N, CA, C and O of each residue as an XYZ file, in Angstrom:
740
protein
N      67.953    -42.522     17.761
C      67.326    -42.159     16.716
C      65.762    -42.050     17.166
O      65.103    -41.031     16.961
N      65.207    -43.291     17.845
C      63.889    -42.931     18.118
C      63.784    -41.851     19.359
O      62.694    -41.290     19.471
N      64.425    -41.639     19.942
C      64.366    -40.689     21.001
C      64.523    -39.191     20.099
O      63.976    -38.148     20.457
N      65.139    -39.287     19.214
C      65.241    -37.987     18.528
C      64.080    -37.612     17.642
O      63.747    -36.448     17.421
N      63.394    -38.854     17.073
C      62.060    -38.759     16.234
C      60.790    -38.698     17.163
O      59.697    -38.364     16.704
N      60.967    -39.023     18.455
C      59.938    -38.864     19.373
C      60.140    -37.241     19.977
O      59.151    -36.590     20.314
N      60.974    -36.905     20.033
C      61.381    -35.043     20.332
C      60.676    -34.500     19.367
O      59.578    -34.016     19.643
N      61.132    -34.477     18.149
C      60.607    -33.953     16.874
C      58.947    -34.094     16.786
O      58.308    -33.044     16.721
N      58.378    -35.106     16.783
C      57.113    -35.103     16.891
C      56.441    -34.388     18.073
O      55.436    -33.703     17.880
N      56.959    -34.532     19.247
C      56.281    -33.934     20.433
C      56.584    -32.446     20.340
O      55.825    -31.733     20.997
N      57.606    -31.801     19.606
C      57.965    -30.492     19.576
C      56.912    -29.909     18.486
O      56.509    -28.751     18.598
N      56.447    -30.815     17.349
C      55.723    -30.440     16.270
C      54.221    -30.179     16.682
O      53.523    -29.229     16.328
N      53.872    -31.238     17.514
C      52.605    -31.017     18.295
C      52.017    -29.911     18.970
O      50.887    -29.429     18.897
N      53.457    -29.476     19.938
C      53.283    -28.618     20.773
C      53.281    -27.264     20.364
O      52.785    -26.375     21.056
N      53.884    -27.048     19.127
C      54.080    -25.714     18.266
C      52.552    -25.666     17.817
O      51.901    -24.653     18.073
N      51.960    -26.751     17.147
C      50.685    -26.840     16.440
C      49.579    -26.233     17.340
O      48.800    -25.334     17.022
N      49.673    -27.040     18.794
C      48.819    -26.640     19.724
C      48.977    -25.232     20.225
O      48.009    -24.591     20.634
N      50.188    -24.756     20.191
C      50.316    -23.252     20.564
C      49.680    -22.374     19.727
O      48.856    -21.534     20.088
N      50.121    -22.599     18.435
C      49.827    -21.892     17.300
C      48.162    -21.636     17.228
O      47.545    -20.597     16.998
N      47.701    -22.944     17.503
C      46.139    -22.986     17.452
C      45.500    -22.341     18.644
O      44.339    -21.957     18.500
N      46.020    -22.187     19.665
C      45.464    -21.739     20.922
C      45.845    -20.072     20.760
O      45.036    -19.287     21.254
N      46.759    -19.654     20.248
C      47.228    -18.262     20.085
C      46.221    -17.721     19.014
O      45.811    -16.572     19.175
N      45.765    -18.475     17.886
C      44.893    -17.823     17.120
C      43.171    -17.886     17.551
O      42.247    -17.209     17.099
N      43.159    -18.922     18.551
C      41.986    -19.059     19.109
C      41.587    -17.961     20.066
O      40.398    -17.713     20.266
N      42.388    -17.420     20.552
C      42.319    -16.410     21.855
C      42.433    -14.949     21.232
O      42.194    -13.993     21.969
N      42.779    -14.743     19.939
C      42.850    -13.208     19.397
C      41.515    -13.194     18.830
O      41.031    -14.024     18.061
N      40.878    -11.946     19.397
C      39.780    -11.171     18.715
C      39.951    -10.660     17.450
O      40.941     -9.992     17.151
N      38.850    -10.987     16.500
C      39.139    -10.746     15.075
C      37.699     -9.736     14.958
O      36.531    -10.099     15.097
N      38.181     -8.477     14.682
C      37.001     -7.334     14.338
C      37.100     -7.093     13.062
O      38.148     -6.981     12.425
N      35.588     -6.976     12.516
C      35.506     -6.619     11.171
C      34.462     -5.455     11.148
O      33.357     -5.520     11.688
N      34.957     -4.365     10.444
C      34.246     -3.186     10.309
C      33.698     -2.976      9.066
O      34.363     -3.276      8.075
N      32.454     -2.450      8.938
C      32.070     -2.296      7.305
C      30.791     -1.471      7.493
O      30.418     -1.136      8.617
N      30.148     -1.159      6.416
C      29.080     -0.442      6.159
C      28.030     -1.165      5.245
O      28.387     -1.613      4.155
N      27.000     -1.256      5.595
C      25.905     -1.994      4.544
C      24.501     -1.162      4.294
O      23.557     -1.065      5.078
N      24.635     -0.590      2.979
C      23.642      0.189      2.904
C      22.362     -0.565      2.038
O      22.503     -1.339      1.091
N      21.275     -0.177      2.555
C      20.049     -1.258      2.161
C      19.094     -0.062      1.243
O      19.164      1.166      1.292
N      18.246     -0.903      0.454
C      17.370      0.010     -0.231
C      16.161     -0.036      0.546
O      16.121     -0.572      1.653
N      15.030      0.593     -0.087
C      13.713      0.765      0.575
C      12.487      0.712     -0.492
O      12.687      0.850     -1.699
N      11.539      0.556     -0.080
C      10.299      0.760     -0.844
C       9.134      1.525     -0.265
O       8.613      1.438      0.848
N       8.834      2.355     -1.378
C       8.173      3.534     -0.884
C       7.308      4.175     -1.964
O       7.715      3.917     -3.097
N       6.282      4.899     -1.910
C       5.530      5.527     -2.964
C       4.398      6.348     -2.657
O       3.860      6.057     -1.589
N       3.912      7.250     -3.270
C       2.876      7.975     -2.997
C       1.758      8.388     -3.898
O       2.030      8.686     -5.061
N       0.563      8.433     -3.483
C      -0.478      8.843     -4.725
C      -0.362     10.159     -5.222
O      -0.327     11.037     -4.360
N      -0.310     10.425     -6.124
C       0.100     11.691     -7.060
C      -1.284     12.330     -7.733
O      -1.402     13.506     -8.078
N      -2.268     11.332     -7.838
C      -3.400     12.011     -8.800
C      -4.672     11.073     -8.059
O      -4.516      9.950     -7.581
N      -5.778     11.741     -8.098
C      -6.948     11.165     -7.895
C      -8.259     11.892     -8.515
O      -8.807     12.799     -7.887
N      -8.703     11.487     -9.683
C      -9.719     11.955    -10.515
C     -11.111     11.561     -9.962
O     -11.620     10.506    -10.340
N     -11.824     12.470     -8.973
C     -12.983     12.112     -8.772
C     -14.018     12.836     -9.517
O     -14.000     14.064     -9.605
N     -15.017     12.021    -10.112
C     -15.743     12.561    -11.149
C     -17.161     12.643    -10.557
O     -18.104     12.528    -11.340
N     -17.392     12.827     -9.280
C     -18.525     13.302     -8.415
C     -18.246     13.952     -7.341
O     -18.705     13.510     -6.288
N     -17.486     15.076     -7.319
C     -17.181     15.931     -6.203
C     -18.581     16.394     -5.432
O     -19.677     16.103     -5.910
N     -18.449     17.108     -4.250
C     -19.271     17.958     -3.716
C     -19.619     18.991     -4.626
O     -18.602     19.484     -5.113
N     -20.934     19.637     -5.145
C     -21.276     20.661     -5.778
C     -22.284     21.491     -5.025
O     -23.119     21.076     -4.222
N     -22.029     22.952     -5.485
C     -22.927     23.662     -4.799
C     -24.446     23.397     -5.777
O     -24.488     22.908     -6.906
N     -25.530     23.851     -5.005
C     -27.125     23.471     -5.869
C     -27.002     24.100     -6.967
O     -26.218     25.040     -7.098
N     -27.798     23.640     -7.937
C     -27.910     24.257     -9.372
C     -29.250     24.579     -9.345
O     -29.993     24.095     -8.491
N     -29.738     25.549    -10.413
C     -31.096     25.913    -10.618
C     -31.586     25.677    -11.856
O     -31.907     26.609    -12.594
N     -31.671     24.686    -12.132
C     -32.269     24.116    -13.476
C     -33.731     24.204    -13.276
O     -34.503     24.895    -13.940
N     -34.057     23.344    -12.180
C     -35.711     23.409    -12.121
C     -35.911     24.051    -10.508
O     -36.197     23.359     -9.531
N     -35.655     25.755    -10.492
C     -35.749     26.348     -9.504
C     -36.838     26.156     -8.189
O     -38.025     26.414     -8.391
N     -36.477     25.786     -7.108
C     -37.580     26.092     -5.876
C     -37.725     27.442     -5.572
O     -36.939     28.274     -6.024
N     -38.783     27.777     -4.752
C     -38.742     29.195     -4.457
C     -37.466     29.792     -3.726
O     -37.269     30.999     -3.588
N     -36.609     28.761     -3.269
C     -35.148     29.486     -2.651
C     -34.255     29.413     -3.590
O     -33.092     29.616     -3.239
N     -34.525     29.106     -5.035
C     -33.588     29.186     -5.965
C     -32.904     27.731     -6.178
O     -32.542     27.379     -7.300
N     -32.765     26.990     -5.151
C     -31.991     25.833     -5.557
C     -32.772     24.471     -6.170
O     -33.970     24.336     -5.923
N     -32.212     23.683     -6.802
C     -32.883     22.429     -7.553
C     -33.061     21.152     -6.536
O     -32.198     20.806     -5.729
N     -34.154     20.603     -6.690
C     -34.140     19.353     -5.959
C     -33.772     18.112     -6.872
O     -34.396     17.406     -7.664
N     -32.493     18.168     -6.404
C     -31.638     17.089     -7.462
C     -31.690     15.555     -6.741
O     -31.411     15.378     -5.555
N     -32.087     14.507     -7.650
C     -32.037     13.140     -7.317
C     -30.647     12.671     -6.735
O     -30.494     11.902     -5.786
N     -29.641     13.297     -7.503
C     -28.424     12.928     -7.094
C     -27.865     13.918     -6.102
O     -27.283     14.956     -6.416
N     -28.113     13.472     -4.803
C     -27.445     14.273     -3.827
C     -26.179     13.623     -3.137
O     -25.611     14.233     -2.231
N     -25.864     12.737     -3.444
C     -24.636     11.951     -3.186
C     -23.283     12.508     -3.784
O     -23.289     13.049     -4.890
N     -22.058     12.365     -3.003
C     -20.769     12.794     -3.493
C     -19.808     12.219     -2.837
O     -19.918     11.709     -1.722
N     -18.603     12.293     -3.657
C     -17.482     11.557     -3.176
C     -15.973     12.635     -2.799
O     -15.506     13.341     -3.693
N     -15.440     12.615     -1.580
C     -14.386     13.186     -1.513
C     -13.143     12.400     -1.446
O     -13.283     11.260     -1.003
N     -11.868     12.788     -1.816
C     -10.954     12.235     -1.817
C      -9.698     13.157     -1.356
O      -9.466     14.302     -1.745
N      -8.970     12.410     -0.466
C      -7.794     13.168      0.100
C      -6.500     12.266      0.448
O      -6.611     11.046      0.573
N      -5.444     12.840      0.577
C      -4.243     12.186      0.632
C      -3.176     12.110     -0.417
O      -2.212     11.345     -0.381
N      -3.438     12.955     -1.327
C      -2.536     12.963     -2.563
C      -1.194     13.281     -1.889
O      -1.207     13.857     -0.802
N      -0.064     12.946     -2.460
C       1.240     13.137     -1.708
C       1.548     12.401     -0.372
O       2.380     12.740      0.470
N       0.688     11.293     -0.343
C       0.937     10.421      0.835
C       0.656      8.976      0.248
O       0.021      8.788     -0.790
N       1.210      7.971      1.041
C       0.796      6.675      0.676
C      -0.390      6.315      0.702
O      -0.747      5.322      0.068
N      -1.351      7.137      1.529
C      -2.777      6.598      1.748
C      -3.928      7.634      1.381
O      -4.000      8.786      1.808
N      -4.813      7.013      0.514
C      -5.835      7.827      0.218
C      -7.081      7.390      1.174
O      -7.342      6.270      1.613
N      -7.870      8.805      1.387
C      -9.109      8.803      2.483
C     -10.105      9.098      1.583
O     -10.219     10.207      1.059
N     -10.935      8.032      1.346
C     -12.287      8.444      0.629
C     -13.396      8.496      1.252
O     -13.626      7.578      2.039
N     -14.246      9.411      1.111
C     -15.620      9.450      1.765
C     -16.964      9.720      0.975
O     -17.199     10.724      0.303
N     -17.688      8.788      1.152
C     -18.951      8.866      0.043
C     -19.842      9.564      0.917
O     -20.371      8.936      1.834
N     -20.100     10.906      0.739
C     -21.255     11.565      1.591
C     -22.453     11.517      0.837
O     -22.690     11.419     -0.367
N     -23.415     11.647      2.255
C     -24.988     11.540      1.619
C     -25.201     10.319      0.895
O     -25.980     10.347     -0.058
N     -24.582      9.178      1.228
C     -24.953      7.932      0.376
C     -26.291      7.599      0.198
O     -27.088      7.898      1.088
N     -26.651      7.055     -0.762
C     -27.744      6.287     -1.054
C     -27.729      5.239     -2.085
O     -27.042      5.201     -3.107
N     -28.697      4.298     -1.604
C     -28.670      2.691     -2.669
C     -28.585      3.154     -4.152
O     -29.236      4.004     -4.759
N     -27.416      2.193     -4.605
C     -26.958      2.517     -6.162
C     -26.313      3.579     -6.359
O     -26.231      3.866     -7.553
N     -25.836      4.260     -5.682
C     -24.796      5.478     -6.023
C     -23.649      4.929     -6.247
O     -23.144      4.066     -5.529
N     -23.084      5.471     -7.422
C     -21.859      4.643     -8.141
C     -20.829      6.032     -8.386
O     -21.119      7.189     -8.690
N     -19.536      5.384     -8.117
C     -18.459      6.541     -8.746
C     -17.229      5.869     -9.154
O     -16.952      4.794     -8.621
N     -16.520      6.336     -9.969
C     -15.430      5.597    -10.471
C     -14.250      6.665    -10.310
O     -14.289      7.750    -10.890
N     -13.229      6.284     -9.504
C     -12.149      7.521     -9.140
C     -10.964      6.912     -9.831
O     -10.529      5.805     -9.512
N     -10.405      7.716    -10.864
C      -8.965      7.436    -11.350
C      -7.934      7.914    -10.472
O      -7.985      8.993     -9.881
N      -6.833      6.935    -10.390
C      -5.896      7.341     -9.663
C      -4.473      7.037    -10.241
O      -4.310      6.306    -11.217
N      -3.467      7.648     -9.571
C      -2.156      7.438    -10.057
C      -1.043      7.351     -9.077
O      -0.735      8.336     -8.407
N      -0.465      6.284     -8.972
C       0.733      6.156     -7.965
C       2.200      6.146     -8.329
O       2.632      5.423     -9.227
N       2.961      6.961     -7.617
C       4.527      7.027     -8.150
C       5.312      6.301     -7.093
O       5.147      6.409     -5.878
N       6.162      5.570     -7.696
C       7.007      4.684     -6.908
C       8.434      5.415     -6.381
O       9.280      5.536     -7.267
N       8.733      5.820     -5.300
C       9.714      6.425     -5.068
C      10.995      5.531     -4.327
O      12.114      5.975     -4.071
N      10.600      4.448     -4.121
C      11.578      3.554     -3.610
C      12.884      3.347     -4.393
O      13.054      3.816     -5.519
N      13.685      2.707     -3.814
C      15.396      2.514     -4.452
C      15.444      0.990     -4.690
O      16.481      0.641     -5.256
N      14.618      0.040     -4.411
C      14.699     -1.110     -5.068
C      13.290     -1.574     -5.816
O      12.201     -1.060     -5.560
N      13.458     -2.427     -6.593
C      12.168     -2.825     -7.460
C      11.126     -3.396     -6.525
O      11.352     -4.133     -5.566
N       9.943     -2.949     -6.942
C       8.748     -3.431     -6.279
C       7.665     -4.049     -7.176
O       7.741     -3.849     -8.388
N       6.728     -4.737     -6.705
C       5.740     -5.351     -7.131
C       4.285     -4.903     -6.390
O       4.270     -4.803     -5.163
N       3.329     -4.695     -7.009
C       1.979     -4.217     -6.222
C       1.548     -5.725     -6.106
O       1.257     -6.488     -7.027
N       1.576     -5.977     -4.733
C       0.887     -7.435     -4.648
C      -0.410     -7.356     -4.253
O      -1.119     -8.351     -4.404
N      -0.899     -6.273     -3.730
C      -2.609     -6.212     -3.469
C      -2.873     -4.957     -3.172
O      -1.970     -4.164     -2.908
N      -4.210     -4.608     -3.181
C      -4.638     -3.139     -2.446
C      -5.311     -3.547     -1.153
O      -5.964     -4.571     -0.954
N      -4.985     -2.378     -0.151
C      -5.700     -2.833      1.180
C      -6.692     -1.764      1.197
O      -6.349     -0.586      1.100
N      -7.920     -2.130      1.318
C      -9.329     -1.092      1.347
C      -9.519     -1.111      2.793
O      -9.990     -2.152      3.250
N      -9.237     -0.135      3.630
C      -9.766     -0.563      5.033
C     -11.179      0.654      5.578
O     -11.120      1.861      5.816
N     -12.339     -0.306      5.620
C     -13.617      0.691      5.869
C     -13.530      1.185      7.516
O     -13.247      0.429      8.445
N     -13.770      2.295      7.606
C     -13.953      3.108      8.841
C     -15.484      2.956      9.515
O     -16.395      3.720      9.194
N     -15.645      1.916     10.452
C     -16.922      1.549     11.096
C     -17.824      0.951     10.453
O     -18.963      0.892     10.915
N     -17.477      0.350      9.176
C     -18.494     -0.403      8.422
C     -17.861     -1.521      7.725
O     -16.654     -1.480      7.488
N     -18.699     -2.679      7.324
C     -18.220     -3.845      6.775
C     -18.348     -3.891      5.138
O     -19.492     -3.838      4.687
N     -17.218     -3.988      4.193
C     -17.382     -3.565      2.959
C     -18.161     -4.849      2.356
O     -17.968     -5.939      2.892
N     -18.984     -4.750      1.320
C     -19.560     -5.679      0.707
C     -18.808     -6.631     -0.123
O     -17.884     -6.119     -0.755
N     -19.004     -8.042     -0.290
C     -18.132     -8.732     -0.927
C     -17.897     -8.779     -2.449
O     -16.889     -9.057     -3.097
N     -19.276     -8.380     -2.857
C     -19.324     -8.133     -4.482
C     -20.180     -7.250     -4.800
O     -20.909     -6.962     -3.851
N     -20.447     -6.570     -5.965
C     -21.229     -5.924     -6.517
C     -22.699     -6.386     -6.338
O     -22.925     -7.451     -6.913
N     -23.617     -5.912     -5.765
C     -25.010     -6.310     -5.401
C     -25.113     -7.478     -4.326
O     -26.082     -8.216     -4.152
N     -24.092     -7.483     -3.750
C     -24.156     -8.854     -2.666
C     -24.789     -8.157     -1.458
O     -25.131     -8.942     -0.574
N     -24.983     -7.075     -1.259
C     -25.763     -6.391     -0.195
C     -25.634     -7.033      1.187
O     -26.527     -7.255      2.004
N     -24.193     -7.307      1.273
C     -23.823     -7.851      2.759
C     -22.867     -6.783      3.249
O     -22.041     -7.095      4.107
N     -22.909     -5.655      2.815
C     -22.310     -4.428      3.450
C     -22.626     -3.364      2.506
O     -22.868     -3.536      1.311
N     -22.603     -2.060      3.236
C     -23.078     -0.851      2.611
C     -22.189     -0.381      1.340
O     -22.568      0.272      0.367
N     -21.224     -0.767      1.551
C     -20.403     -0.210      0.191
C     -19.424     -1.227     -0.494
O     -18.617     -1.836      0.208
N     -19.475     -1.409     -1.759
C     -18.560     -2.193     -2.651
C     -17.681     -1.480     -3.204
O     -18.049     -0.452     -3.772
N     -16.004     -1.915     -3.175
C     -15.190     -1.150     -3.701
C     -14.682     -2.159     -4.504
O     -14.797     -3.313     -4.094
N     -14.064     -1.920     -5.722
C     -13.199     -2.758     -6.554
C     -11.875     -1.935     -7.150
O     -11.949     -0.927     -7.852
N     -10.855     -2.480     -6.788
C      -9.771     -2.142     -7.618
C      -9.598     -2.544     -8.745
O      -9.669     -3.762     -8.910
N      -9.327     -1.720     -9.848
C      -9.700     -2.429    -11.228
C      -8.171     -2.709    -11.895
O      -8.177     -3.632    -12.709
N      -7.107     -2.179    -11.718
C      -5.973     -2.485    -12.288
C      -4.990     -2.326    -11.591
O      -5.110     -1.569    -10.628
N      -3.703     -2.979    -11.841
C      -2.456     -2.779    -11.274
C      -1.695     -3.848    -10.242
O      -0.542     -3.798     -9.815
N      -2.685     -4.779    -10.004
C      -2.179     -5.744     -8.999
C      -1.113     -6.607     -9.884
O      -1.630     -7.043    -10.913
N       0.210     -6.937     -9.720
C       1.200     -7.492    -10.415
C       1.961     -6.532    -11.037
O       2.942     -6.944    -11.656
N       1.743     -5.343    -11.020
C       2.709     -4.273    -11.711
C       4.051     -4.072    -11.170
O       4.254     -3.825     -9.981
N       5.079     -4.194    -12.164
C       6.510     -4.041    -11.511
C       6.765     -2.726    -11.491
O       6.393     -2.065    -12.461
N       7.478     -2.046    -10.343
C       7.801     -0.744    -10.437
C       9.264     -0.446    -10.056
O       9.813     -1.152     -9.211
N       9.836      0.451    -10.578
C      10.949      0.915    -10.433
C      11.183      2.310     -9.980
O      10.254      3.063    -10.272
N      12.165      2.851     -9.350
C      12.220      4.289     -8.862
C      11.604      5.183     -9.883
O      11.986      5.019    -11.042
N      10.694      6.123     -9.638
C      10.262      6.938    -10.620
C       8.995      6.506    -11.346
O       8.231      7.270    -11.936
N       8.882      5.336    -11.244
C       7.429      4.699    -12.343
C       6.288      5.175    -11.795
O       6.184      5.413    -10.592
N       5.362      5.342    -12.643
C       4.064      5.848    -12.121
C       2.958      4.762    -12.792
O       3.051      4.353    -13.949
N       1.827      4.348    -11.787
C       0.899      3.236    -12.241
C      -0.387      4.098    -12.241
O      -0.661      4.897    -11.345
N      -1.094      3.876    -13.257
C      -2.359      4.444    -13.457
C      -3.469      3.265    -13.181
O      -3.346      2.124    -13.626
N      -4.412      3.650    -12.493
C      -5.543      2.746    -12.107
C      -6.810      3.233    -11.860
O      -6.927      4.454    -11.969
N      -7.824      2.576    -11.545
C      -8.943      3.237    -10.680
C      -9.578      2.053     -9.784
O      -9.103      0.924     -9.659
N     -10.852      2.597     -9.140
C     -11.253      1.818     -8.261
C     -12.906      2.360     -8.384
O     -13.261      3.529     -8.543
N     -13.521      1.520     -8.299
C     -15.382      1.771     -8.464
C     -15.985      1.659     -7.094
O     -15.855      0.701     -6.331
N     -16.504      2.504     -6.931
C     -17.461      2.588     -5.564
C     -19.003      2.328     -6.054
O     -19.472      3.007     -6.967
N     -19.701      1.396     -5.452
C     -21.121      1.217     -5.207
C     -21.669      1.260     -3.817
O     -21.077      0.702     -2.894
N     -22.870      1.960     -3.639
C     -23.550      1.956     -2.513
C     -24.509      0.949     -2.607
O     -25.389      1.156     -3.442
N     -24.578     -0.237     -1.877
C     -25.552     -1.370     -1.949
C     -26.933     -0.763     -1.213
O     -27.157      0.273     -0.586
N     -27.608     -1.723     -1.532
C     -29.292     -1.534     -1.126
C     -29.380     -1.273      0.520
O     -30.111     -0.434      1.046
N     -28.482     -2.171      1.210
C     -28.537     -2.182      2.574
C     -28.052     -0.843      3.301
O     -28.196     -0.708      4.516
N     -27.515      0.063      2.558
C     -26.884      1.326      3.012
C     -28.046      2.292      3.570
O     -29.176      2.439      3.105
N     -27.564      2.804      4.498
C     -28.494      3.801      5.168
C     -28.470      5.032      4.381
O     -27.325      5.449      4.205
N     -29.392      5.733      3.860
C     -29.555      6.777      2.927
C     -29.168      7.883      3.982
O     -29.289      7.801      5.204
N     -28.622      9.052      3.158
C     -27.877     10.104      3.905
C     -26.791      9.855      4.863
O     -26.463     10.818      5.557
N     -26.181      8.759      5.029
C     -25.023      8.379      5.772
C     -23.822      8.549      5.095
O     -23.857      8.420      3.871
N     -22.702      8.829      5.669
C     -21.389      9.069      5.036
C     -20.611      7.955      5.368
O     -20.685      7.462      6.494
N     -19.795      7.461      4.411
C     -18.967      6.132      4.665
C     -17.408      6.546      4.363
O     -17.153      7.299      3.423
N     -16.584      6.121      5.043
C     -15.347      6.636      4.843
C     -14.468      5.536      4.853
O     -14.620      4.842      5.858
N     -13.483      5.088      3.969
C     -12.449      4.269      3.967
C     -11.102      4.766      3.409
O     -10.982      5.818      2.782
N     -10.149      3.956      3.678
C      -8.639      4.449      3.383
C      -8.284      3.231      2.179
O      -8.897      2.172      2.047
N      -7.211      3.668      1.421
C      -6.708      2.713      0.358
C      -5.181      2.805      0.436
O      -4.545      3.859      0.443
N      -4.753      1.760      0.483
C      -3.130      1.866      0.603
C      -2.758      0.584     -0.408
O      -3.419     -0.455     -0.422
N      -1.523      0.846     -1.301
C      -1.001     -0.265     -1.825
C      -0.198     -1.124     -1.029
O       0.354     -0.610     -0.057
N      -0.011     -2.446     -1.273
C       0.812     -3.183     -0.663
C       1.787     -3.819     -1.520
O       1.482     -4.547     -2.465
N       2.903     -3.545     -1.189
C       4.186     -3.750     -2.124
C       5.185     -4.798     -1.845
O       5.359     -4.947     -0.636
N       5.749     -5.411     -2.443
C       6.611     -6.677     -2.179
C       7.790     -6.161     -2.913
O       7.631     -5.381     -3.853
N       9.071     -6.591     -2.500
C      10.352     -6.708     -3.362
C      10.107     -7.651     -4.494
O       9.503     -8.721     -4.421
N      10.715     -7.057     -5.665
C      10.960     -7.817     -6.783
C      12.120     -8.076     -7.282
O      12.736     -7.073     -7.642
N      12.703     -9.199     -7.452
C      13.815     -9.346     -7.790
C      13.848     -9.944     -9.425
O      13.279    -10.960     -9.824
N      14.490     -9.223    -10.037
C      14.697     -9.535    -11.588
C      15.330    -10.869    -11.822
O      15.555    -11.253    -12.970
């Protein structure tokens, strides 16, 4: 009886080891497709209230042009892309402009506007209005924290002020981008 019991235990152990070894040696292949979403958007509107204008003749000079004190202007390009390029032309201290903008979210997953990125080209931005520690101060007015779904549009604006330390007659260019993060409801 003991021999038969020992034989049964050994056979069970050998069978368990054999099955385990066989399962361990087989390759398991899993095939599948994973579709992920994306975050993307573009600027669809920029209302610039001080574009370059031809000279006017309200108080004409002999050549028919007017000596206007407001010689500065702003140009905005990049509509239809994710980056606006803003140039303040013929800048002078205390020049001011307010640009109304609109951003359309085209991504497939919900996003939140985390911050705005303003990148000056060859100069340092002023830290505050009137701080005079850089030639241009720019403030993004609205939209930080906004939740966006595909097709949503976000209206906002940014204010531009030329500080006292700016060199008169100089052009200053900077780019504007929104930083988006995934937003889970």
